[in-house]
C-alpha positions in Angstrom: 54.4 94.7 44.1 54.9 93.3 40.6 51.4 94.6 39.6 52.2 98.0 40.9 55.2 98.4 38.5 53.5 96.6 35.5 51.0 99.2 34.6 48.1 97.0 35.5 47.4 98.9 38.8 48.4 102.4 40.0 51.9 102.9 38.6 55.0 103.4 40.7 58.0 105.3 39.3 60.4 102.7 40.5 61.6 99.5 38.8 60.6 96.3 40.6 64.1 95.2 41.1 64.9 98.4 42.9 61.8 98.0 45.1 62.8 94.4 45.8 66.3 95.4 46.7 65.1 98.1 49.0 62.8 95.6 50.8 65.6 93.1 51.1 67.8 95.6 52.8 65.2 96.6 55.4 65.7 94.4 58.5 62.1 95.1 59.4 60.6 93.4 56.4 60.7 89.7 55.8 59.5 88.1 52.5 59.2 84.4 53.1 59.2 82.1 50.1 56.1 80.3 48.8 56.9 76.8 49.9 54.9 73.5 49.5 53.5 74.0 53.0 52.1 77.5 52.0 50.8 76.0 48.8 48.9 73.3 50.8 47.6 76.0 53.0 46.3 78.0 50.0 44.6 74.8 48.8 43.0 74.0 52.3 41.6 77.5 52.5 38.5 76.6 50.4 36.5 79.6 49.1 37.1 82.0 52.1 39.1 84.3 49.8 38.7 84.6 46.1 41.7 86.6 45.2 44.7 84.4 44.6 47.3 86.8 45.9 45.3 87.4 49.1 45.1 83.6 49.6 48.9 83.3 49.1 49.4 86.2 51.6 47.1 84.7 54.2 48.5 81.3 53.9 52.1 82.5 54.2 51.1 84.3 57.4 49.4 81.2 58.7 52.2 78.9 58.1 54.7 81.2 59.6 52.5 82.3 62.6 52.4 86.0 61.6 49.9 88.8 62.1 49.0 90.9 59.0 48.9 94.6 58.9 46.2 95.3 56.3 43.1 97.4 55.6 41.7 94.7 53.2 38.2 94.1 54.5 38.0 90.7 52.8 41.2 89.5 54.6 39.9 91.0 57.9 36.4 89.7 57.5 37.7 86.2 56.8 39.2 85.8 60.2 41.7 83.3 58.7 44.7 85.1 60.2 45.3 87.6 63.0 45.4 91.2 61.6 46.2 94.6 62.7 43.7 96.9 60.8 
C-alpha cells in the first residue's frame, strides 16, 4: 500500500493515510500487526519466497491461520499458505 502511494509503483491518487483509514473502517478487512511470532515465521521460511513483503504477508497468514486471496504466482506456487487464486 505504501509503495502504491510513493511513486515507486503505479500511482494512486489518494494519500496513504486516507487509504489506511478507509481500510480500518471496513469490517471485512483485518490488518494484523507484525509481531515477533510473524518475524520468526519470516525467518523460518528459508528461500521459498524472495520478495520481503511477500514473506511478511505469507508469514502473517500462516501465524493467524488465514487463507490469502492472491494472483501472485510465486505465493501460489510456494504452497506455504492456503490461497484463493
